C-alpha positions in Angstrom: -144.3 33.7 -45.0 -147.7 34.2 -46.6 -148.0 36.0 -49.9 -150.6 38.8 -49.9 -152.4 40.1 -53.0 -152.4 43.8 -54.1 -156.0 44.8 -54.8 -156.3 48.6 -55.0 -155.4 50.7 -58.0 -153.3 53.0 -55.9 -151.1 50.1 -54.8 -150.5 49.1 -58.5 -149.7 52.7 -59.5 -147.2 53.2 -56.7 -145.0 50.5 -58.3 -144.8 52.3 -61.6 -141.2 53.5 -62.2 -139.6 51.0 -59.8 -137.2 48.2 -60.7 -138.6 46.4 -63.8 -137.7 43.3 -65.8 -139.4 41.9 -68.9 -139.7 38.3 -69.9 -141.6 36.6 -72.7 -144.5 35.7 -70.3 -144.8 38.9 -68.2 -143.2 42.1 -67.0 -142.3 42.2 -63.3 -142.3 45.6 -61.5 -141.2 46.0 -57.9 -140.6 48.6 -55.2 -140.1 48.5 -51.5 -143.4 48.5 -49.6 -144.7 51.9 -48.4 -143.2 53.2 -45.2 -144.9 51.9 -42.1 -146.3 48.8 -43.9 -145.7 45.4 -42.3 -142.8 43.4 -43.7 -144.6 41.0 -46.0 -144.5 39.8 -49.6 -147.3 41.2 -51.8 -148.0 40.4 -55.4 -150.5 42.0 -57.9 -151.5 40.6 -61.2 -152.5 42.6 -64.3 -154.1 40.7 -67.2 -155.7 43.0 -69.7 -158.6 42.4 -72.1 -156.2 42.6 -75.0 -155.1 39.1 -74.1 -158.5 37.5 -74.6 -161.8 36.8 -73.0 -162.5 36.0 -69.3 -161.6 32.4 -69.7 -158.2 33.2 -71.1 -157.5 36.0 -68.6 -158.4 33.8 -65.7 -156.2 30.9 -66.9 -153.3 33.3 -67.3 -153.9 34.7 -63.8 -154.1 31.2 -62.3 -150.9 30.1 -64.0 -149.1 33.3 -62.7 -150.4 32.7 -59.2 -149.3 29.1 -59.2 -145.8 30.1 -60.3 -145.6 32.8 -57.6 -146.8 30.3 -55.0 -143.9 28.0 -55.9 -141.1 30.5 -56.5 -141.8 33.6 -54.4 -141.3 32.1 -50.9 -137.6 31.5 -51.7 -136.8 34.4 -53.9 -139.1 37.3 -53.2 -138.1 39.7 -50.4 -140.3 40.6 -47.4 -141.1 44.3 -47.5 -141.4 44.5 -51.2 -144.5 44.7 -53.5 -144.5 43.2 -56.9 -146.8 43.4 -60.0 -146.8 40.9 -62.8 -148.2 42.4 -66.0 -149.1 39.4 -68.2 -148.1 39.0 -71.9 -149.7 36.7 -74.4 -147.0 34.0 -74.0 -148.2 33.5 -70.4 -151.2 31.6 -71.7 -149.5 28.7 -73.4 -145.9 28.8 -72.3 -144.6 25.6 -70.8 -145.1 25.9 -67.0 -141.4 25.1 -66.3 -140.4 28.0 -68.5 -142.9 30.3 -66.8 -141.3 29.4 -63.4 -137.8 30.0 -64.9 -138.9 33.4 -66.1 -140.2 34.3 -62.6 -136.9 33.1 -61.0 -134.8 35.1 -63.4 -137.0 38.2 -63.0 -137.0 38.2 -59.2 -133.2 37.8 -59.2 -132.7 40.6 -61.7 -135.0 43.2 -60.2 -133.3 42.8 -56.8 -129.9 43.0 -58.4 -130.9 46.1 -60.3 -132.3 47.7 -57.1 -129.1 47.0 -55.2 -126.8 48.2 -58.0 -128.5 51.0 -60.0 -126.7 52.1 -63.1 -127.5 55.7 -64.1 -129.1 55.8 -67.6 -129.5 52.1 -67.9 -132.8 50.3 -67.3 -132.7 46.8 -65.6 -134.7 45.0 -68.3 -131.9 45.7 -70.9 -129.0 44.7 -68.6 
């Protein structure tokens, strides 16, 4: 299944407040896709100017996209949208660790979505 990219601000804002998990490299947020949307996997990437200049931001984005390309086909769920909000560690973290972070985050956000605990956020679980 092909992985699509979120591009519009409204798509990113819709994911706010959904299942969330923080890692040293990024924060992963997810929600089921909007009603009536085709069942596909969609990822968005947020890399702010606080992390550095264009060269640094583009490298972080490329590293995150590479990890998603390797991990998401097996762990991401069709019909869900995801946003990765980069953290400074995404720039120089060992790529194997970045992939492990993504694996753990995808497993945790879906576990949290399936088993919500009132008053407890999934990133602290």
